[in-house]
ZAMARGU-4260 file (C-alpha; in steps of 0.2 Angstrom, whole numbers, plus 5000, padded with zeros to 4 digits):
<rodrens>
0) 5239/4428/5221 | 5232/4447/5230 | 5215/4450/5232 | 5214/4464/5221 | 5220/4456/5207
5) 5210/4440/5209 | 5195/4454/5209 | 5197/4461/5194 | 5204/4441/5185 | 5187/4438/5191
10) 5176/4454/5185 | 5185/4452/5167 | 5183/4434/5166 | 5164/4438/5168 | 5164/4445/5150
15) 5163/4431/5139 | 5171/4439/5124 | 5185/4445/5136 | 5189/4427/5140 | 5188/4419/5126
20) 5201/4433/5120 | 5214/4430/5135 | 5210/4411/5129 | 5216/4413/5113 | 5232/4424/5117
25) 5238/4410/5129 | 5235/4397/5115 | 5244/4408/5103 | 5258/4414/5114 | 5276/4410/5109
30) 5281/4395/5119 | 5297/4402/5120 | 5293/4414/5131 | 5286/4411/5148 | 5263/4414/5148
35) 5265/4421/5166 | 5269/4438/5168 | 5274/4444/5187 | 5260/4445/5198 | 5264/4464/5197
40) 5263/4466/5178 | 5249/4454/5177 | 5238/4468/5188 | 5243/4482/5177 | 5241/4469/5159
45) 5222/4468/5166 | 5220/4487/5170 | 5228/4492/5152 | 5214/4481/5144 | 5201/4485/5153
50) 5204/4504/5150 | 5207/4499/5129 | 5191/4491/5130 | 5181/4506/5139 | 5183/4516/5123
55) 5180/4514/5106 | 5190/4531/5098 | 5204/4527/5093 | 5215/4544/5099 | 5208/4538/5115
60) 5212/4520/5115 | 5231/4527/5107 | 5235/4538/5122 | 5228/4525/5136 | 5240/4511/5128
65) 5254/4524/5127 | 5254/4531/5146 | 5252/4516/5153 | 5263/4503/5143 | 5279/4517/5146
70) 5275/4520/5164 | 5275/4501/5167 | 5290/4498/5156 | 5298/4513/5163 | 5302/4516/5143
75) 5306/4536/5138 | 5296/4534/5124 | 5280/4523/5119 | 5271/4528/5103 | 5259/4520/5091
80) 5264/4521/5073 | 5254/4520/5058 | 5259/4514/5041 | 5252/4525/5026 | 5241/4513/5016
85) 5249/4508/4999 | 5266/4512/5004 | 5274/4498/5005 | 5278/4502/5023 | 5291/4514/5019
90) 5281/4529/5025 | 5271/4530/5039 | 5267/4543/5056 | 5267/4543/5074 | 5248/4542/5078
95) 5250/4545/5098 | 5264/4544/5109 | 5270/4545/5127 | 5289/4553/5130 | 5298/4560/5146
100) 5308/4576/5143 | 5321/4581/5139 | 5316/4568/5124 | 5309/4578/5109 | 5292/4572/5101
105) 5288/4559/5087 | 5270/4565/5086 | 5265/4568/5069 | 5282/4566/5064 | 5282/4558/5045
110) 5295/4544/5042 | 5301/4538/5027 | 5312/4522/5028 | 5316/4513/5015 | 5325/4500/5024
115) 5313/4496/5034 | 5298/4491/5019 | 5312/4482/5011 | 5321/4471/5023 | 5310/4471/5042
120) 5292/4473/5037 | 5288/4456/5031 | 5297/4449/5047 | 5285/4460/5057 | 5269/4454/5045
125) 5273/4436/5049 | 5270/4442/5068 | 5290/4446/5073 | 5294/4455/5088 | 5309/4466/5087
130) 5321/4466/5104 | 5333/4478/5100 | 5346/4480/5117 | 5358/4491/5108 | 5354/4498/5090
135) 5372/4499/5088 | 5377/4481/5092 | 5361/4473/5082 | 5368/4475/5066 | 5352/4485/5060
140) 5358/4494/5042 | 5364/4510/5043 | 5348/4520/5035 | 5336/4510/5048 | 5349/4517/5062
145) 5351/4534/5055 | 5329/4534/5056 | 5330/4529/5074 | 5344/4542/5077 | 5333/4555/5074
150) 5323/4550/5089 | 5337/4549/5099 | 5333/4529/5099 | 5347/4519/5108 | 5336/4502/5116
155) 5319/4496/5104 | 5306/4486/5108 | 5295/4487/5091 | 5278/4473/5093 | 5267/4474/5077
160) 5249/4479/5075 | 5243/4466/5064 | 5225/4467/5057 | 5223/4450/5050 | 5238/4448/5039
165) 5238/4466/5034 | 5252/4474/5047 | 5243/4492/5050 | 5257/4498/5061 | 5268/4496/5075
170) 5268/4499/5096 | 5287/4506/5097 | 5293/4505/5115 | 5311/4517/5115 | 5324/4518/5127
175) 5333/4534/5126 | 5345/4537/5139 | 5355/4523/5137 | 5355/4505/5128 | 5344/4490/5138
180) 5343/4474/5140 | 5323/4468/5138 | 5317/4453/5149 | 5306/4440/5140 | 5291/4445/5153
185) 5292/4464/5147 | 5293/4457/5128 | 5279/4447/5132 | 5270/4462/5141 | 5270/4471/5125
190) 5264/4457/5114 | 5247/4456/5124 | 5245/4475/5126 | 5247/4476/5104 | 5235/4460/5104
195) 5223/4469/5114 | 5228/4487/5102 | 5224/4477/5088 | 5208/4471/5093 | 5204/4490/5098
200) 5208/4496/5080 | 5198/4483/5071 | 5184/4485/5083 | 5185/4505/5082 | 5187/4506/5060
205) 5172/4493/5063 | 5162/4505/5069 | 5168/4520/5060 | 5164/4509/5043 | 5149/4506/5050
210) 5145/4525/5056 | 5151/4530/5037 | 5137/4519/5029 | 5124/4525/5041 | 5127/4541/5038
215) 5125/4535/5019 | 5111/4526/5020 | 5102/4540/5029 | 5109/4551/5014 | 5102/4541/5001
220) 5085/4539/5010 | 5085/4559/5011 | 5090/4558/4992 | 5077/4546/4987 | 5063/4556/5000
225) 5069/4571/4988 | 5066/4563/4972 | 5052/4556/4977 | 5044/4572/4981 | 5050/4578/4966
230) 5044/4565/4954 | 5028/4568/4962 | 5030/4586/4959 | 5035/4586/4944 | 5018/4574/4938
235) 5007/4586/4948 | 5015/4601/4935 | 5014/4591/4920 | 4995/4585/4924 | 4993/4604/4930
240) 5001/4611/4915 | 4991/4600/4902 | 4972/4605/4911 | 4982/4623/4910 | 4988/4622/4890
245) 4969/4620/4885 | 4962/4633/4895 | 4974/4645/4888 | 4971/4639/4871 | 4952/4641/4876
250) 4956/4658/4883 | 4965/4663/4868 | 4954/4665/4855 | 4939/4675/4862 | 4952/4686/4868
255) 4962/4690/4853 | 4945/4693/4844 | 4939/4705/4859 | 4958/4712/4860 | 4958/4715/4841
260) 4942/4723/4836 | 4946/4736/4851 | 4955/4747/4840 | 4943/4746/4830 | 4929/4752/4841
265) 4938/4765/4847 | 4941/4773/4831 | 4922/4768/4829 | 4918/4779/4846 | 4930/4792/4840
270) 4922/4794/4822 | 4906/4794/4830 | 4909/4808/4844 | 4916/4820/4829 | 4899/4815/4819
275) 4888/4822/4834 | 4901/4837/4836 | 4899/4841/4818 | 4880/4837/4817 | 4879/4850/4833
280) 4888/4862/4822 | 4878/4863/4809 | 4861/4861/4817 | 4866/4870/4833 | 4845/4870/4836
285) 4837/4853/4836 | 4820/4847/4837 | 4813/4846/4855 | 4813/4828/4855 | 4830/4827/4852
290) 4836/4839/4865 | 4824/4829/4877 | 4833/4813/4872 | 4852/4822/4871 | 4848/4826/4892
295) 4841/4808/4893 | 4856/4800/4890 | 4868/4814/4896 | 4877/4815/4878 | 4893/4826/4886
300) 4898/4814/4897 | 4894/4797/4886 | 4909/4806/4873 | 4921/4807/4890 | 4916/4789/4895
305) 4915/4781/4882 | 4934/4785/4879 | 4938/4782/4895 | 4928/4763/4896 | 4937/4758/4880
310) 4953/4762/4885 | 4951/4754/4901 | 4942/4738/4891 | 4961/4740/4883 | 4969/4738/4900
315) 4958/4724/4902 | 4960/4715/4888 | 4981/4716/4890 | 4979/4711/4906 | 4970/4695/4902
320) 4981/4692/4888 | 4995/4693/4899 | 4987/4681/4912 | 4985/4669/4895 | 5003/4673/4891
325) 5010/4665/4909 | 4996/4651/4907 | 5006/4647/4890 | 5023/4650/4899 | 5018/4639/4915
330) 5010/4624/4901 | 5027/4625/4890 | 5041/4634/4900 | 5054/4629/4887 | 5047/4634/4870
335) 5052/4652/4869 | 5069/4659/4861 | 5083/4665/4868 | 5089/4684/4861 | 5095/4700/4869
340) 5083/4712/4875 | 5083/4729/4885 | 5077/4725/4903 | 5071/4742/4907 | 5058/4739/4892
345) 5052/4725/4901 | 5051/4734/4919 | 5042/4748/4910 | 5028/4737/4901 | 5024/4728/4913
350) 5023/4742/4925 | 5012/4750/4912 | 5001/4735/4911 | 4997/4735/4931 | 4997/4754/4932
355) 4977/4754/4935 | 4981/4745/4948 | 4993/4756/4958 | 4978/4770/4956 | 4970/4776/4973
360) 4953/4767/4977 | 4938/4771/4989 | 4948/4761/5003 | 4969/4764/4998 | 4979/4778/4992
365) 4987/4779/4976 | 5005/4769/4973 | 5020/4775/4969 | 5033/4770/4957 | 5051/4776/4961
370) 5064/4769/4949 | 5081/4769/4950 | 5088/4761/4933 | 5106/4759/4931 | 5113/4758/4915
375) 5113/4740/4908 | 5118/4732/4894 | 5107/4720/4882 | 5106/4703/4892 | 5103/4686/4884
380) 5085/4681/4892 | 5067/4674/4886 | 5058/4692/4888 | 5043/4686/4889 | 5047/4674/4903
385) 5056/4687/4912 | 5043/4698/4912 | 5033/4685/4920 | 5044/4686/4933 | 5041/4704/4932
390) 5022/4706/4935 | 5023/4692/4948 | 5034/4698/4960 | 5025/4717/4955 | 5009/4708/4957
395) 5013/4701/4975 | 5020/4718/4980 | 5003/4725/4976 | 4994/4713/4986 | 5004/4717/5000
400) 5002/4736/4999 | 4985/4731/4998 | 4985/4723/5013 | 4982/4725/5032 | 4997/4732/5039
405) 5000/4742/5024 | 5007/4759/5026 | 5000/4777/5023 | 5012/4780/5009 | 5014/4765/5001
410) 5028/4764/4988 | 5037/4750/4977 | 5055/4753/4971 | 5063/4744/4955 | 5081/4746/4955
415) 5093/4740/4943 | 5113/4737/4943 | 5126/4730/4932 | 5141/4720/4943 | 5154/4718/4929
420) 5163/4699/4926 | 5177/4697/4942 | 5185/4678/4933 | 5179/4666/4935 | 5161/4675/4937
425) 5152/4683/4924 | 5146/4698/4921 | 5126/4700/4930 | 5112/4711/4932 | 5101/4713/4948
430) 5085/4719/4947 | 5079/4721/4966 | 5057/4727/4964 | 5055/4732/4987 | 5040/4739/4995
435) 5037/4745/5012 | 5025/4736/5015 | 5021/4724/5030 | 5035/4711/5025 | 5036/4693/5026
440) 5038/4682/5042 | 5054/4674/5043 | 5047/4658/5046 | 5038/4655/5029 | 5052/4663/5018
445) 5062/4647/5015 | 5043/4640/5008 | 5041/4655/4997 | 5048/4647/4978 | 5038/4629/4983
450) 5024/4625/4972 | 5008/4627/4978 | 5011/4636/4991 | 5002/4654/4996 | 4999/4667/5010
455) 4984/4672/5000 | 4964/4667/5006 | 4958/4652/4998 | 4952/4659/4980 | 4965/4673/4980
460) 4983/4665/4976 | 4988/4647/4967 | 5007/4647/4974 | 5011/4645/4955 | 5019/4662/4954
465) 5034/4662/4963 | 5037/4644/4960 | 5036/4649/4940 | 5048/4664/4944 | 5060/4652/4951
470) 5058/4641/4937 | 5062/4655/4925 | 5076/4661/4933 | 5086/4648/4939 | 5084/4636/4925
475) 5080/4646/4910 | 5094/4658/4915 | 5106/4653/4926 | 5102/4665/4939 | 5096/4669/4956
480) 5082/4674/4966 | 5081/4681/4981 | 5070/4686/4996 | 5077/4699/5008 | 5063/4703/5021
485) 5061/4709/5039 | 5042/4709/5048 | 5037/4727/5050 | 5051/4733/5036 | 5042/4729/5021
490) 5052/4715/5008 | 5063/4714/4992 | 5066/4700/4978 | 5082/4700/4969 | 5085/4694/4952
495) 5103/4693/4947 | 5107/4685/4930 | 5121/4683/4919 | 5123/4696/4906 | 5130/4683/4891
500) 5122/4664/4891 | 5135/4660/4881 | 5149/4664/4895 | 5138/4652/4905 | 5138/4638/4893
505) 5154/4638/4889 | 5162/4635/4906
</rodrens>
C-alpha cells in the first residue's frame, strides 16, 4: 500500500464509529465479490466516505457522491434517485446528479415507471444490485427500456439506498455512449458508497427530524408562555373588573341623584332670576338695606354666573356618568346589545362631552376640532362601547396636545369614510382620529394596547383605555385599530369595523 493511503486509512480508523461501520460493511459484503478493491479505488473510496461524513446537508452529500462516483468510474451520468413515499415505487425524481455533455440532465425529472414498481422494486428492497451491461440484451421489460431510453442509457449499474427494510431510493450509474461491462470491483465500490450514503441519509433525516422537533418544542414553549401570560392577565382583569364594578355601582347612585336634580336646580334658578327681575320691575326703589345687600352679593353677576355654574355642573355630571359607564363597560363588556347606529352621532356626543377640555386655559390655547365626515351607513355595533373607544382616543389626543412639545395651534381632525365590499372582504367603515401633537416614539408603539401600559406620569393614567378600546374593536366588532405616528408629526388612530356583523358571522 502507498504511504498516502496508509495515512488516510489510519486517520479514518481512529474514529470508532467509522471503524465499526467499516467492519460491518466487510462482514456483510457479498462473498461472491472480492472484498478488497484495487489500491487506487480503495483510496478514492475512503476519500468519498470522508467527504460524505463531512456534511449533514443532504444536497451537499448527494452532489459530492454523484461527482466523486462519476469521476471514479468514468461514467457518463451518476444520479441519486428518490422514490415518492406511498407511490409503490412507481414514481420518483432525481434529486442530484453529475453528467457529462452532450447527455441531457435528468435532474428534477419526474419518473413514472409502473414496470419498476411491479417487477424490480422488491428485489432492490432485498438489497440486490443490478449491473446491466447492455439494456437491449438484458431481457428487460419494454416499458422499463422505454424509461431508460428517455435518459439515453445503454448500460446501467443501480444500487439500492435502503433505510432499514425501506427502499428510499437508488444510486444510478449510467453509461450512455455505449454498452459497458461492469467489473466486480466497480460494483463493489458502488455498493460501499451506497452503504455510506444510506447511513448519511439516515443521519441527515434524523437531524432534520430533531431540528423540527426542537422548533416545535420552542413554539410550544412560546405558546405556553403566551397562554400563561394571558391566564395571569385574565385573572388580573377579572379581579380588577369585580373591583371596578363595585366602585361603579357605588358611584352611580349619588351621581344619578345629582344628575337627576340638576335640571330641577336649573329651572329653579331661572324661576328665581325671573322673580327677581319681576320684583325689580314692580319695586324699582327698594329700601337701602336691600340695595346694600344687592351690592354686597353682586346680584347682576350672580344671575349670570349661576346659570354658567349649573351648566358646568351639568357637564361635570355628564363626564362622571361617562366615567361610570366606562367602568361598567370595562367590568361587563359583553352585556351590551348589538344594534344599528349612526357613528357620527356617537362622535358628536363624545366631542360635546369633551368640549370643556378643548377650551383655552391660562397656559394652553384652544384645541380646534376639524370634522371631515364621509357618507356612512348605519353600522352594526355596540354604540356605548364604541363611544367609549372614541372617548379614550380623543382624551389621549387632548392630553398629548396639552403636553410638552405641543404645537402653538393644536388641532384634532376626525375623518370617517366607507369602503365598499370586495369579496371576500365585507364593507367597512373607518374612523380616523388624528392630532398634530408631539407623536409617539416607534419603540413604544407596539405596547400601546397592552393592559396597564401608559406613558403618563404616575396617578394620571391607568393604562387601560387603549387596552379596553382594542378589546372592544377587535373582539366585539371584528375590526382593527392601529396607530400611525412619527415623532414630531402627530399621531393618528384608525378604527375600522365591518358595516354588518351578520356578514362576518356567516363567513
